[in-house]
N, C-alpha and C positions, 0 to 999 in steps of 0.2 A: 493878587500878585496869583499869575497861574498858577494854580499846583499839580505839579510834573510830574510824569509817574516816567521810572526809571526802566521802559522797553524793554524787551528782544537784547537785555547784556548776559550773556553767557555767563553762568555761575562759575563755570570754574573759569575766566581771566579774573571776572573778580573775585577769586581765591587763592593765585596764583599772587595780586596784585596790593590785596591786607599780606598776601605771604612780603613782600619786598619795603613794603609800612613797616613790618616788623622790624624788618631787621634797619632800616634807615631812621628809627628815630629809639632803638632798642627796647623792644617793647615783645614784651608778649600774649596773644588772644588763647586762653582754655578753650576746654570745649563746650560749646552753646552761651560762652559767652555776648555773640552781636546775636546768640536768634529775636532777643527784647528789641533790637531798632530797625523801628519803622523809616526816617525819611534821615536825608544825607549830614540835614544838621547834624543830629544824635549824634552823627559815624563820630563827624568830625567834632562835641563833643568828648566825647566819650574817647579820643581815642588824642586827644591832650590832653584829660584827667591822667592817662595813664603814664603821660611821657614826668615821673618824677624829679623834676631837678628843676635849678631854679631860674625863674625867672631873669630873660634879660631881654631890656626893648630895641637889642641892636640890631642890621638886620642884617639876617647866613647870608643870601645868597650873594651882597656884598666882601661877604669874608670869604664863602667859597671862588668869586673870583679870583683875591688877592691870593689866596693859597693853587689857582691852577694858573697864574701870574707869573709865580713866583717856581715854578716846580718847572715851566713851559722853562722862562728866562733857563733854568741852572742846567736843567738835562741838554738842551738845544741854543745853546748859548744866544738866545737872541734880547735886545738891549729892552727894558720892562716898559721903559718908555716906545715901543714902539708895538705895545702889547697893549691894546684897548678893550673896550668891550664889542667894537665894530669893525675887529681883526675880523678877514673872510679863515678861518679850517682850511682853507685846500690852501693859504698859504704861507701858513706856522706846520700846515704838518704834510708836505710837499711826494705825491703816491709817491715816487720810488721806496722812497726809506721812513713809508705812514709808518705804515706797522709794528718798526721796531722803535722811532719815534718815542710809537707813541707809547711802547710796552713800558717805555724809560723812564714818560713820562707817570704814569702808571702806579711802577713801583717806588717816585720820591711819593704821591703822592700817598701811596697806598691801598688802595683799591682803584677797582678796573671804570673807566669812567663808557663799558660800551657806546662807542659813538661808528663801527665800522658796521656794514653792510653789506651783504650782496644783492647786486645791479637786477631787478625783473626779470631779466629774460635769462638769468641762472635759474632762481627759487621758481616763477613758475610754473617749469617745465616739472620737474623735482615735485612740485606739491598736487599735479595736477596726474601723474606716472603712480602718484601715490594715495588717490585719492580712487583711479579706475583698475589699479588689486585689489583691491576691498569688492569690485566685481567681479572679477574672473576670479572668486571664492567659487562660482560658481558654474564655470567649464572649467576648473582649472586648480587645486591648491597649488599647483608647483608652480606655476605662472603666479599667482596671485604672491608669492614667498620670496618670490626668485625677484618682482619687484617692488615691493616690500623692499626686500635689505638692501633693492638695487637705490631709493628713494632716497633711505635715511642713509644711506654710504655717503647718499652726492649732498643730502645735507650738510655732514661732520667733516665734508672736503670745500664745502664753501664756507662753514665756519670757519674752515682754520686758513681762509685764504681772502676772505670779505677786509676790500678796502675803497669800499664808500664811504662816505661821511654822510652822514644823515641827516644834519645837523650844516647852519650857513655861517656864524662866528661867536664868536667867545661868550660875547651876553648869553645862545642861546646854551652854548656848554652849560655856563656859568647856575644855568633859573634847570637844566637838567642833574646837575650835579650838586644843587640845594633840594633834586626833592627826593635820588637814589637813596644818595648821603650826606645826610641833613646833619646829625651829629660829626659825623667828621668833618662834614664842610667849616664846620662853627671855628671856631678862633680860642673857643673856649668849650669844651667836652662835655664841661657837663653842667654845661648853662642850657634853653633854649628861650627861640622868643614866642611866646604866646600868641600870641598877636598873626603870627605867620600862619599857623599850622591849619586856619580854616581855605587858605589862599594854597600852600601847595596841596592840601590836598585837593583841594577845586580845579588845577590846574594840573596834579596827577589826574584823575581820573579822567580827566575832557580826553584830554592825551592817551593814553592807556586806552580807557573804552568807546572812543568815539563817538567819545559826543557834545553839545556844543556846551559851552560855560553857563551860556543860560537857562540850561535843561536845569544845574548842577545850583537852585537854589536854596535853600536851607529849608522847603518843607518837598521836596521834589519824596520823591516815597518811589522804596524800594520793593517792584513786585515779581 
């Protein structure tokens, strides 16, 4: 098996992701706790050991789907039989009422799903303005600060008005919900499925860090 090295990964992105892992699994990493972790397999094993809950061999993503289906059925008055794993999210959440309907479903679940984004044509110019503003410090600090303030205000407004769904169907949303709200997705939040954790982490690291799953072997080294 090829021994991959996980290079060109922003340490801040990894740190942010580990913060999300803490929240999802209700664990807490203390300072320097992970300093001895050499590869992805050791990280998965370490996180699994930290989850001090009773082990049950049941499927969390299936439970997440049922919880999600129940919440959507209750809040949007849709027959459960119509809500399958292949059901398009665009159909469940029509654009006109998307933000309000999604908010109601999130309140029923007790956590945010975070599936709405602004289109690229809105975000990319703001990113460009933000980066160019730092170059302007060499010429005019007033222009630079104005550019940064403008872009930050734009990001804030874009977040408030985001209405593009980043996922395609219910199955994908259930998987995302499983990763980001693992314990809250389970029927019994005082349990976990030990055998699932490595797969959940593999999917999560691959998605968030832009890595191929083939690179995330147990021997893949952090560098």
